[in-house]
KOLSE-106899 format. One record per atom (N, C-alpha, C, CB): x negated, y negated, z; residue in three letters. Coordinates in steps of 0.2 Angstrom, whole numbers, padded with zeros to 4 digits, always signed. Each point is the difference from the previous one (the first is absolute). Glycine has a CB too. Layout:
REM KOLSE-106899
XYZala/...
***
This chain:
REM KOLSE-106899
+0045+0094-0065met/+0000-0007+0003met/-0005+0001+0006met/+0012-0004-0004met/-0016-0001+0005thr/-0005+0000+0006thr/+0001-0006+0004thr/-0008+0007-0006thr/+0014-0011+0004gln/+0001-0006+0004gln/+0003+0003+0007gln/+0002-0008-0010gln/-0005+0006+0015val/+0002+0002+0007val/+0001-0005+0005val/-0006+0011-0003val/+0009-0009+0009ser/+0000-0005+0005ser/-0007-0001+0003ser/+0012+0004+0003ser/-0012-0010+0001met/-0007-0001+0003met/-0002+0006+0005met/+0002-0013-0001met/+0003+0016+0005ser/-0002+0005+0004ser/-0003+0006-0004ser/+0008-0004+0009ser/-0005+0006-0015ala/-0002+0005-0004ala/-0007-0001-0003ala/+0012+0003-0002ala/-0013-0010+0000leu/-0006-0002-0003leu/-0006+0001+0006leu/+0006-0008-0008leu/-0004+0006+0014val/-0005+0000+0005val/-0002+0008+0001val/+0004-0011+0006val/+0001+0015-0005ala/-0001+0007+0001ala/-0004+0003-0006ala/+0011+0001+0006ala/-0010-0003-0012gly/-0004+0002-0005gly/-0007-0002+0000gly/+0010+0000-0007gly/-0011-0006+0009ala/-0007-0003+0000ala/-0004+0004+0006ala/+0004-0011-0004ala/+0000+0012+0010asn/-0003+0004+0005asn/-0002+0007-0002asn/+0006-0008+0008asn/-0002+0011-0012ala/-0001+0007-0003ala/-0006+0000-0005ala/+0012+0003+0003ala/-0014-0009-0005gly/-0005+0001-0005gly/+0002-0002-0007gly/-0006+0008+0007gly/+0012-0010-0008gln/+0002-0001-0007gln/-0002-0008-0002gln/+0010+0008+0001gln/-0010-0009-0008ile/-0001-0007-0002ile/+0006-0003+0000ile/-0009+0003-0007ile/+0009-0009+0010val/+0006-0005+0000val/-0002-0006-0003val/+0004+0005+0010val/+0001-0009-0012ser/-0001-0007-0002ser/+0005-0005+0003ser/-0003+0005-0011ser/+0001-0011+0013phe/+0004-0005+0003phe/-0003-0007-0002phe/+0003+0008+0010phe/+0002-0013-0009pro/-0002-0007-0002pro/-0005-0002+0005pro/+0011-0002-0005pro/-0015-0003+0003thr/-0005-0003+0005thr/+0002-0008-0001thr/-0009+0010+0001thr/+0004-0014+0002asp/+0001-0007-0001asp/-0003-0002-0007asp/+0000-0002+0012asp/-0004+0006-0015thr/-0003-0001-0007thr/+0003+0004-0005thr/-0011-0003+0006thr/+0009+0009-0007ile/+0003+0005-0005ile/+0001+0006+0003ile/-0006-0005-0009ile/+0011+0009+0007pro/+0002+0006+0003pro/-0006+0005+0000pro/+0011-0001-0004pro/-0011+0005+0010ala/-0006+0005+0001ala/+0002+0007-0001ala/-0004-0008+0008ala/-0001+0012-0011leu/+0000+0007+0001leu/-0003+0001+0007leu/+0000+0003-0013leu/+0002+0002+0017ala/-0003+0001+0006ala/+0000+0007+0002ala/+0004-0012+0004ala/-0009+0014+0000val/+0000+0007+0002val/-0004+0000+0007val/+0001+0005-0012val/+0000+0000+0016arg/-0005+0001+0006arg/-0007+0000-0003arg/+0009+0007+0006arg/-0013-0010-0002pro/-0007-0001-0002pro/-0004+0007-0001pro/+0000-0010+0007pro/+0002+0015-0004asp/-0003+0007-0001asp/+0003+0003-0006asp/-0002+0001+0012asp/+0007-0004-0015arg/+0002+0003-0007arg/-0001-0005-0006arg/+0009+0006+0007arg/-0014-0010-0006ser/-0001-0005-0005ser/-0001+0003-0007ser/-0005-0007+0009ser/+0002+0013-0009glu/-0001+0003-0007glu/+0006+0000-0004glu/-0009+0007+0005glu/+0015-0007-0002leu/+0007+0001-0003leu/+0001-0007-0005leu/+0004+0008+0009leu/-0006-0013-0006val/+0001-0007-0003val/-0005+0000-0006val/+0004-0006+0011val/-0010+0008-0010phe/-0005-0001-0005phe/+0003+0005-0006phe/-0010-0002+0008phe/+0012+0008-0007ala/+0003+0004-0005ala/+0006-0003-0003ala/-0004+0010+0006ala/+0009-0013-0002ala/+0006-0002-0003ala/-0001-0006-0005ala/+0006+0003+0010ala/-0011-0008-0008lys/-0002-0006-0004lys/-0005+0002-0005lys/+0002-0007+0010lys/-0005+0013-0010gln/-0006+0001-0005gln/-0005-0005+0001gln/+0008+0005-0008gln/-0009-0006+0015arg/-0005-0006+0002arg/-0007+0003+0001arg/+0009-0006+0005arg/-0014+0002-0008arg/-0007+0002+0001arg/-0002+0000+0007arg/-0002-0005-0011arg/-0002+0009+0014pro/-0002+0001+0007pro/-0004-0006+0002pro/+0000+0012-0001pro/-0003-0016-0003glu/-0003-0006+0003glu/+0004-0006+0001glu/-0010+0004-0007glu/+0017-0003+0006lys/+0004-0006+0002lys/+0004+0003+0006lys/+0002-0004-0012lys/-0004+0001+0018ser/+0002+0002+0006ser/+0007-0002+0001ser/-0012+0000+0005ser/+0015+0003+0000leu/+0007-0002+0003leu/-0001-0005+0006leu/+0005+0012-0004leu/+0001-0015+0005ile/+0000-0005+0006ile/+0004+0003+0005ile/-0001-0010-0008ile/-0002+0009+0014leu/+0004+0003+0006leu/+0005-0006+0003leu/-0010+0008+0003leu/+0016-0007-0003met/+0005-0005+0002met/+0003+0002+0006met/+0002-0002-0012met/-0002-0002+0017gly/+0003+0001+0006gly/+0006-0005+0002gly/-0011+0005+0004gly/+0015-0003+0001ala/+0005-0005+0002ala/-0002-0006+0004ala/+0007+0010+0000ala/-0013-0009+0004phe/-0003-0005+0003phe/-0008+0001+0001phe/+0011-0002+0007phe/-0014-0003-0006ser/-0008+0000+0000ser/-0003+0005+0005ser/+0000-0011-0004ser/+0003+0012+0010ala/-0002+0005+0005ala/+0000+0007-0003ala/+0003-0008+0009ala/+0001+0009-0014ser/+0000+0007-0002ser/-0005+0002-0005ser/+0012-0001+0001ser/-0016-0004-0003leu/-0005+0001-0005leu/-0007-0001+0002leu/+0008-0005-0008leu/-0009+0002+0014trp/-0007-0001+0002trp/-0004+0007+0001trp/+0003-0011+0005trp/+0000+0016-0003ser/-0004+0006+0001ser/-0002+0003-0006ser/+0007+0002+0010ser/-0005-0004-0016phe/-0003+0002-0006phe/-0006-0003-0003phe/+0012+0003-0002phe/-0014-0009+0006val/-0006-0004-0002val/-0005+0000+0006val/+0007-0007-0008val/-0013+0006+0006glu/-0005-0001+0005glu/-0005-0005-0001glu/+0001+0012+0002glu/-0002-0016+0003gly/-0005-0005-0001gly/-0002-0003+0007gly/+0005-0003-0010gly/-0010-0002+0010thr/-0002-0002+0007thr/+0006-0004+0003thr/-0012-0001-0004thr/+0011+0000+0011asp/+0005-0004+0003asp/+0001-0007-0003asp/-0003+0006+0011asp/-0003-0009-0013ala/+0001-0007-0004ala/+0004+0001-0006ala/-0011-0004+0005ala/+0009+0009-0009glu/+0004+0001-0006glu/+0007+0001+0001glu/-0010+0005-0005glu/+0012+0000+0010leu/+0007+0001+0001leu/+0004-0006+0002leu/-0003+0011+0004leu/-0001-0016+0000glu/+0003-0006+0002glu/+0002-0004-0006glu/-0006+0000+0011glu/+0001-0001-0016ile/+0001-0003-0006ile/+0006+0003-0004ile/-0012-0003-0001ile/+0012+0009+0000trp/+0005+0004-0004trp/+0007-0001+0003trp/-0008+0008-0003trp/+0008-0008+0010gln/+0007-0001+0004gln/+0002-0007-0001gln/-0003+0010+0008gln/-0001-0014-0008his/+0002-0008-0001his/+0003-0001-0007his/-0009-0003+0008his/+0006+0006-0013val/+0003-0001-0007val/+0006+0004+0000val/-0011-0001-0005val/+0012+0007+0008ala/+0006+0004+0000ala/+0006-0004+0003ala/-0007+0011+0000ala/+0005-0014+0006gln/+0005-0004+0004gln/+0002-0006-0004gln/-0005+0004+0011gln/+0001-0007-0015lys/+0002-0006-0004lys/+0004+0002-0006lys/-0010-0005+0004lys/+0009+0011-0008tyr/+0003+0001-0006tyr/+0004+0006+0000tyr/-0010-0005-0005tyr/+0011+0009+0010trp/+0004+0006+0000trp/+0006-0002+0005trp/-0009+0008-0002trp/+0015-0005+0000pro/+0001+0004-0006pro/+0000-0005-0006pro/+0007+0008+0007pro/-0010-0005-0012gly/-0001-0004-0006gly/-0003+0003-0006gly/+0000-0010+0007gly/-0001+0007-0012ala/-0003+0002-0007ala/-0008+0000+0000ala/+0011-0003-0006ala/-0014+0006+0012leu/-0007+0000+0000leu/-0002+0007+0002leu/-0001-0013+0003leu/-0004+0016-0007thr/-0003+0006+0001thr/-0007-0001+0002thr/+0008+0006-0008thr/-0010-0003+0014leu/-0007-0001+0002leu/-0003+0007-0001leu/+0003-0009+0009leu/-0009+0008-0013val/-0004+0006-0001val/-0006+0000+0005val/+0003+0001-0012val/-0002+0004+0017leu/-0005+0000+0006leu/-0003+0007+0000leu/+0007-0008+0006leu/-0013+0008-0002pro/-0003+0007+0001pro/+0005+0005+0003pro/-0011-0006+0002pro/+0011+0012-0005ala/+0005+0005+0002ala/-0003+0004+0006ala/+0004+0001-0011ala/+0000+0001+0016ser/-0001+0004+0005ser/+0000+0007-0002ser/+0004-0008+0009ser/-0006+0013-0005gly/+0001+0007-0001gly/+0007+0003-0001gly/-0011+0001+0006gly/+0016-0006-0004lys/+0007+0002+0000lys/+0003+0000-0007lys/+0001-0004+0012lys/-0004+0001-0016val/+0002-0001-0007val/-0001+0006-0004val/-0002-0012+0000val/+0007+0016-0003pro/-0001+0006-0004pro/-0004-0002-0006pro/+0011+0005+0004pro/-0016-0001-0006arg/-0004-0001-0006arg/+0005-0001-0006arg/-0010+0006+0005arg/+0015-0003-0005ala/+0004+0000-0006ala/+0003-0007-0002ala/+0003+0012+0003ala/-0003-0016+0002met/+0003-0007-0001met/-0005-0004-0004met/+0006+0000+0011met/-0013+0001-0011asn/-0005-0003-0004asn/-0005+0004-0001asn/+0002-0011+0006asn/-0001+0016-0011pro/-0004+0006-0001pro/-0008-0002-0002pro/+0010+0006-0004pro/-0010-0012+0000thr/-0007-0001-0002thr/-0004-0005+0004thr/+0004+0002-0011thr/-0001-0005+0016asp/-0003-0005+0005asp/+0004+0001+0007asp/-0004-0008-0010asp/+0003+0013+0013pro/+0004+0001+0006pro/-0003-0005+0006pro/+0002+0012-0003pro/-0007-0016+0002thr/-0002-0005+0005thr/+0004-0006+0001thr/-0011+0004-0003thr/+0016-0005-0002thr/+0004-0006+0001thr/+0008+0002+0000thr/-0009-0007-0005thr/+0013+0003+0007ile/+0007+0001+0000ile/+0004-0007+0000ile/-0001+0011+0006ile/+0005-0012-0011gly/+0004-0006+0000gly/+0006+0001+0005gly/-0003-0002-0012gly/+0005-0003+0015val/+0005+0000+0005val/+0005-0006+0000val/-0007+0007+0008val/+0013-0006-0007arg/+0005-0006-0001arg/+0006+0002+0004arg/-0004-0003-0011arg/+0007-0003+0013val/+0007+0000+0003val/+0004-0004-0004val/-0004+0001+0012val/+0010+0002-0015pro/+0004-0004-0005pro/+0005-0004+0004pro/-0002+0009-0009pro/+0003-0015+0006asn/+0006-0004+0002asn/+0006+0002-0003asn/-0008-0010+0002asn/+0011+0016+0000ser/+0006+0003-0003ser/+0003+0003+0006ser/-0005+0001-0012ser/+0012-0002+0013glu/+0004+0003+0005glu/+0001+0007-0001glu/+0005-0010+0002glu/-0004+0012-0008val/+0001+0007-0002val/-0006+0004+0000val/+0009-0004-0008val/-0015+0001+0006ala/-0006+0004+0000ala/-0002+0001+0008ala/-0004-0005-0011ala/+0005+0000+0015ile/-0002+0000+0007ile/+0004+0005+0003ile/-0004-0012+0000ile/+0011+0012-0001ala/+0004+0005+0003ala/-0002+0007-0002ala/+0009-0008-0001ala/-0011+0009-0005ile/-0002+0007-0002ile/-0007+0002+0004ile/+0006-0001-0011ile/-0011-0004+0010leu/-0007+0002+0003leu/+0000+0000+0007leu/-0004-0006-0009leu/+0009+0003+0013ser/+0000+0000+0007ser/+0003+0007+0002ser/+0002-0012+0001ser/+0001+0016-0005gln/+0002+0007+0001gln/-0005+0005-0003gln/+0012-0004+0000gln/-0016+0002-0005thr/-0004+0005-0003thr/-0007+0000+0003thr/+0007+0000-0010thr/-0009-0006+0013gly/-0007-0002+0001gly/-0003-0002-0007gly/-0001+0008+0009gly/-0005-0010-0009pro/-0004-0003-0006pro/+0001+0005-0006pro/-0008-0007+0007pro/+0009+0005-0013leu/+0001+0004-0006leu/-0006-0002-0005leu/+0013+0002+0002leu/-0015+0002-0006ala/-0004-0001-0006ala/+0004-0003-0005ala/-0009+0009+0003ala/+0008-0015-0006thr/+0004-0003-0005thr/-0004-0002-0006thr/+0008-0003+0009thr/-0004+0002-0014thr/-0002-0003-0006thr/+0006-0003-0004thr/-0010+0008-0001thr/+0009-0012-0005ser/+0005-0002-0003ser/+0004+0006-0004ser/-0006-0011-0002ser/+0012+0010+0001ala/+0004+0005-0003ala/+0000+0000-0008ala/+0008+0000+0010ala/-0013+0003-0013asn/+0000+0000-0007asn/-0006+0006-0002asn/+0003-0013-0001asn/-0002+0015-0005arg/-0006+0004-0002arg/-0006-0004-0001arg/+0008+0008-0006arg/-0014-0005+0007ser/-0006-0003+0000ser/-0001-0004-0007ser/-0005+0008+0008ser/+0003-0014-0007gly/-0001-0004-0007gly/+0006-0004-0002gly/-0009+0008-0003gly/+0015-0006+0005lys/+0006-0003-0002lys/+0002-0006+0005lys/+0004+0011-0005lys/+0001-0015+0003pro/+0002-0006+0004pro/+0004+0003+0006pro/+0000-0008-0009pro/+0000+0005+0015pro/+0004+0002+0006pro/+0007+0000-0002pro/-0009-0004+0008pro/+0013+0009-0005leu/+0007+0000-0001leu/+0003-0004+0006leu/-0001+0012-0006leu/+0007-0015+0005his/+0002-0005+0005his/+0007+0002+0002his/-0006-0008-0006his/+0009+0013+0004thr/+0007+0002+0003thr/+0000+0008+0002thr/+0006-0009-0007thr/-0002+0010+0011met/+0001+0007+0003met/+0002+0005-0006met/+0002-0004+0012met/+0003+0001-0016glu/+0003+0004-0006glu/-0006+0002-0005glu/+0011-0006+0002glu/-0015+0001-0004val/-0006+0002-0004val/-0005+0004+0003val/+0002-0011-0006val/-0003+0010+0012ile/-0005+0005+0003ile/+0003+0007+0001ile/-0004-0010+0007ile/+0010+0011-0006glu/+0003+0006+0000glu/+0000+0004-0006glu/+0008-0004+0009glu/-0007+0000-0015ala/+0000+0003-0006ala/-0007+0002-0002ala/+0009-0007-0004ala/-0014+0003+0006glu/-0007+0001-0002glu/-0003+0006+0005glu/-0001-0012-0004glu/+0003+0012+0010phe/-0002+0005+0005phe/+0006+0004+0003phe/-0011-0007+0002phe/+0014+0012-0006pro/+0006+0003+0002pro/-0001+0004+0007pro/+0003+0000-0012pro/-0009+0002+0014asp/+0000+0004+0006asp/-0002-0005+0006asp/-0004+0009-0007asp/+0003-0015+0006val/-0001-0005+0006val/+0006-0002+0003val/-0010-0004-0006val/+0011+0004+0012leu/+0006-0002+0004leu/+0000-0008+0000leu/-0001+0010+0007leu/+0006-0013-0009thr/+0001-0007+0000thr/+0007-0002+0004thr/-0006-0001-0011thr/+0006-0005+0013leu/+0006-0002+0004leu/+0006-0001-0004leu/-0008-0005+0008leu/+0014+0007-0005his/+0006-0001-0003his/+0001-0007-0001his/+0005+0011+0004his/-0001-0014-0009pro/+0001-0007-0001pro/+0003-0003+0006pro/+0001+0002-0012pro/+0003+0002+0016thr/+0004-0003+0005thr/-0005-0002+0006thr/+0010+0007-0003thr/-0016-0004+0003glu/-0005-0001+0005glu/-0004-0007-0001glu/-0001+0013+0002glu/+0002-0015-0008leu/-0004-0006-0003leu/+0004-0006-0001leu/-0007+0008-0005leu/+0014-0008+0007glu/+0004-0006-0001glu/-0002-0006+0003glu/+0009+0008-0001glu/-0012-0008+0007ala/-0002-0006+0004ala/-0008+0000+0000ala/+0011+0000+0007ala/-0014+0000-0013leu/-0007+0001+0000leu/-0003-0007+0002leu/+0000+0009-0009leu/-0004-0009+0015glu/-0003-0006+0002glu/-0007+0001+0002glu/+0011-0004+0004glu/-0016-0001-0006pro/+0001-0005-0005pro/+0000+0003-0007pro/-0005-0008+0008pro/+0007+0004-0013ile/+0000+0003-0007ile/-0007+0001-0002ile/+0011-0006-0003ile/-0012+0012+0000pro/-0007+0001-0002pro/-0003-0005-0005pro/+0002+0013+0002pro/-0008-0014-0002thr/-0003-0005-0005thr/-0001+0002-0007thr/-0005-0006+0010thr/+0003+0013-0010gly/-0002+0003-0006gly/-0007-0001-0002gly/+0011-0002-0004gly/-0015-0002+0009val/-0007-0001-0001val/-0004+0005+0005val/+0002-0013-0004val/-0007+0016+0001pro/-0004+0005+0005pro/-0003-0004+0005pro/-0002+0008-0009pro/+0000-0005+0014ser/-0003-0003+0006ser/-0007-0002-0002ser/+0006+0007+0008ser/-0009-0013-0004thr/-0007-0001-0001thr/-0004+0005+0004thr/+0003-0012+0000thr/-0008+0014-0003val/-0005+0005+0003val/-0006-0003+0002val/+0005+0009-0007val/-0007-0009+0013ala/-0006-0003+0002ala/-0005+0005+0004ala/+0006-0011+0001ala/-0012+0012-0003lys/-0004+0005+0002lys/-0005-0003+0005lys/+0001+0007-0010lys/-0002-0004+0016trp/-0005-0002+0005trp/-0007+0002-0002trp/+0009+0001+0009trp/-0014-0006-0010met/-0006+0001-0002met/-0006+0000+0005met/+0004-0005-0011met/-0001+0005+0017gly/-0005+0000+0006gly/-0001-0007+0003gly/-0006+0010-0005gly/+0007-0015+0001asn/-0001-0007+0002asn/+0005-0005-0003asn/-0012+0002+0002asn/+0017+0001-0005gly/+0005-0004-0003gly/+0004+0004-0005gly/-0007-0010+0001gly/+0012+0007-0004trp/+0005+0003-0005trp/-0002-0001-0007trp/+0009-0001+0009trp/-0008+0007-0013glu/+0000-0001-0007glu/+0007+0002-0003glu/-0012+0003+0000glu/+0015-0008-0004ile/+0006+0001-0002ile/+0000+0005-0006ile/+0004-0012+0004ile/-0001+0018-0004leu/+0000+0005-0005leu/+0006-0001-0005leu/-0006+0008+0007leu/+0011-0011-0004arg/+0006-0002-0005arg/+0004-0005+0004arg/+0001+0012-0004arg/-0001-0018+0000gln/+0004-0006+0002gln/+0008+0001-0001gln/-0010-0007-0002gln/+0013+0007+0008gly/+0008+0001-0001gly/+0002-0007+0003gly/+0000+0013+0001gly/+0006-0013+0002ser/+0004-0006+0002ser/-0004-0003+0006ser/+0011+0005-0004ser/-0014-0001+0008val/-0003-0002+0007val/-0007-0003-0002val/+0007+0008+0007val/-0009-0014-0005arg/-0007-0002+0000arg/-0003+0000+0006arg/+0004-0008-0009arg/-0009+0012+0010leu/-0004+0001+0006leu/-0004-0006+0002leu/+0000+0013-0002leu/+0000-0016+0008asp/-0004-0005+0002asp/-0003+0002+0006asp/+0006-0009-0006asp/-0008+0015+0007gly/-0003+0002+0007gly/+0005+0004+0004gly/-0007-0010+0000gly/
***
């Protein structure tokens, strides 16, 4: 059994293990950014499909991106409006992003702050983690900790008692993904959030 307390899950994540926890959208597989290759291997994921850097608050993510002062102002305005929430921003990556997170295009990184008390509680203790949906590549996302534990028996998941008061209830819909194109946004995946600047 790999169902553990939140403190044990945080300790495992900090030690470089893959963990899984609910978010406001769908459950995540998560790992320290410098151990991203573990998630690619576990999911049998192609290297061109990058991971998302998830943080407890926006200030924890800005050092992983780089842009002009004007661009940062635009990005921070959007983040202030939609985070925490189901919006992933794909931005130019700084040198702080491990290449393993996005092996085929290390110039960009997706960043997000989830609207989930459980996820934020974990991320506030681990720092930003490299995340993706909890499923084998090409298969539908898994939605419960029990199914995730069965599919990924080595991944640490939260014990059911840690999830009794899950707020807010996950939507089951993946986040909207918006990529900065230098002069505006391109929607790569439409989720529940509709970006209007």
